[in-house]
N, C-alpha and C positions, 0 to 999 in steps of 0.2 A: 359781155363785158368782163375783162380779165380782173383777177384779184391782185391788187398791188401790194398788200401787206397782210400778215397774220400776227395776231397778238395772243400770247399765252402766258400763264403764270406757273412758276415752279417755286416751292417753298416760300410762298407769299411775295415773290419778286416778279415784276412784270418784265416781259421780253417781247421784242419786236423783230419780225422777219420782213425785209423789203424784197419783193419779188420782181425780177426783170421781165419784160415782155418776151424777149428772146434769150432764154438762159444759155450760158456757155458751159454749164455744168460745174463751175467753180464757185466757192463761197468765200466771203470775207467776214470774219468775226471782229467786231469793234469792242475795244475796252476803253471806256471814257474816263475823263478826268473826274476829280472829286465832286464837282457840282453837276455832272452830267446825268440827270435823273431820267428814269423811264417809268411811266405809269400806264394806267389802263387807257388813257385818252391820247397821250402824246409822249414826247421825249425831247430833250434838249437838241438832239441831232435832227429832229424834225422842225423845231422852232427857230434854230439859228440858221440864218441865210447861207453862210459859207459852208457849214457842215452839211446842210441838206443838199446843197449843190454838189458837194463831193459824193454824197450817196447817189444822187441822180446820175452823176457821171459814171460811177461804178455800175449802176443798173443798165445804163445805155450800152456799156461794154459787155453786158450779159451776166454780171455777177449777182448772186444772191447775197444780200447783206443782212447780218443779224447782230443783235446785242442785247444785254441784260442790265437791269438795275444793279445787280450784284451787291445788294445791301448798302448802296450809297457810298459813303466815305470809308471804304474798307481798307485803304492803304496797303493793299496786297496781302491781306490776311488769308489764312487757310480756308475759311468758310467761303470766301469769294472765289478762290481757285477751285474748290470742290463743286460749287454751283456752276461755274463756267464749264466744267467737264460735263455736268448734267445737261446744261443747255446745248452744248455741242452734240451730245448723243441724241437729244430730242430732235434737233434740226436735221441731223444726218439720217435719222430713222424715218422722219415724215416727209422730207423733201428729196427729190431725185438729184443727188449731188455727189461729186467726187469726195470721198471722206478725207482727203488731204487738202487742208484749207490754208488761206492766207490770214494774217493778223494785221489789224490796224489799231494802234494804241496811241492815246493822247494823254499827256500829263501823268497823273497818278496811275492811270490805267496801265502804264508800262510795267509797273511793279507786279500787278496781277498777271499781266500777259507773259512776263518772263517766267514766272513760276509755272504757268499753264504750258508754255512752250517746253520747259524742261520735263514736265510730266507727260507730255504728249509726243514723245519722240516718234518720228515716222508719220505723224499726222499733220505736220505743219510744213507748208511749202516755202513761205517767206514771211517777213514781217516788216511793216513800215511803222516807225515811231514819229510822232509829231510833238515837238517840245516836251520830250519825256522826262519824267522823274525816274531816275535809274539808281538812286542811292538814298534810301530813307534816312540814314544817319546824317549824311551831308545836308539833306533838306532841313532836318530838324536843327542842326547846328546853325544853318543860315537863318532860320526863323528866330533863333535866340537873339539875333541882332534887332529884331522887330518886335518889341514888347506888345504891340497892338494885336499881333496874330499869334504870338507864342502860346498864350493860354489856350486858345481854341485848338491849335494843332496838337498841343500836348494832350488835351482832353480827347480829341478824336483818335489819336494813335493808341492811347491807353484803353479806350473803349473798344476799338477795333480788335485789339490783341488781348484784352482782359488782363492787363498788367497795372500795377500801381504806378502812379506818376513819379514817385520817388525812385523807382527802379528803371526809369526810362533810359538813362545813359547806358546802363549795363545791357539792357535788352537790345538797343539799337546797334551796339557793337556786334552782336550775334547776327544781325541781318545783313551785314556787309557781304559775307560769303554766300548767303542765300540768293540774293538778287544779282546773279551772274548767269551768263549763258553757259550751260553745261554740255551742250552738243551743238554742232554747227547747223544753223539755219540762216540763210541769206537775210541780212538786215539792212534797210535803208533808213537813215535818220534825217529828218528835216528839222532844224532847230533855229529859231530866231536869235539873232545876236543880242538883242535887248528886248525889254518889255514882257518878259516871262518870269514867273516865280520860280522856275527851275533853270538857272543859268547853265548854259552848255559847258562852261569850264569845270563845273563840279558834277555834271551828269553825263552828257553825251561824249565829251572828250575822253574822260577816264574809261568809259565803257568801250569806246572805239579802241583805245590802246589795249585794253584787256582782251578784246576779241582778236585783234591783229597779232597779239603775242601768242595766242593759241592757234593762229593760222586760219581763223574763221573769216568768211566773207562779210565785210561790213563797209558801208559807205556813209559818210557824214557830210551833209551840206549845211553850212552856216549861212544864213541869209538875213535880209533886212527885217525889221520888226513887223509882226503880223502878216508875214508872207507864207508861213508854213501851210496854212489852210488853203492857200491859193494854188497849191500844186494839184489841181484837179486832174490833169492829164498825166502828170508824172507818176502818180500812185498806181493807176492801172497799168501804165507802161512798165513799171518795175515788176508788178505781179506777173505780167505776161511772160517775163523772162524765165519764169520757173514753172512752166506748164507743159513743157514738151514731153515730160515723163508723166504718164497718167497714173 
């Protein structure tokens, strides 16, 4: 009987590796949204039907898939990026894999993924973003219009970065240049036109423009609400485009 997954802990954070029956030698590292927990027993990616189906599709194509809790609602802080590097090194050390991996990020996870990609030049083949949060300042400004969620988001960001809430605006201004792609990695973005807390007009569209201005390969698909997670075949198809060079 084959082992389908491994679970391990680093710095008190749980991590899961999903193993395919017939490995193709390539890996996909997932960076989840703010509520995408990982614990010793389960994870949101295993409990949610669509997300688990996406993992199964990737496994059927031969991909090893792994992800970490990364301290929960980290909003792209440096601790999460540092731990992501440790998780990557652990997986590459103990699994038989090509060290150049693919990235799959959803929502808030795109912030951490961007910093990770910038830090790991030469180790990232391509990246797929699903309804990504790509501008922390714009997200916070948008949440200001919704008093119901503003207090929670303000507290989460201040705790994640260890800053006082009254210094929030000044801090967020500095994040604008941090969360950009600093070297070319092929990126595919699937973004729902409506129904997401990260509107494509203030996240994916400006990011696309920034990448194109630098001459980077980026493709943005805007689609009907709740369709982004339905791209079960499109995700591995995109990844496979960037595997000819080992």
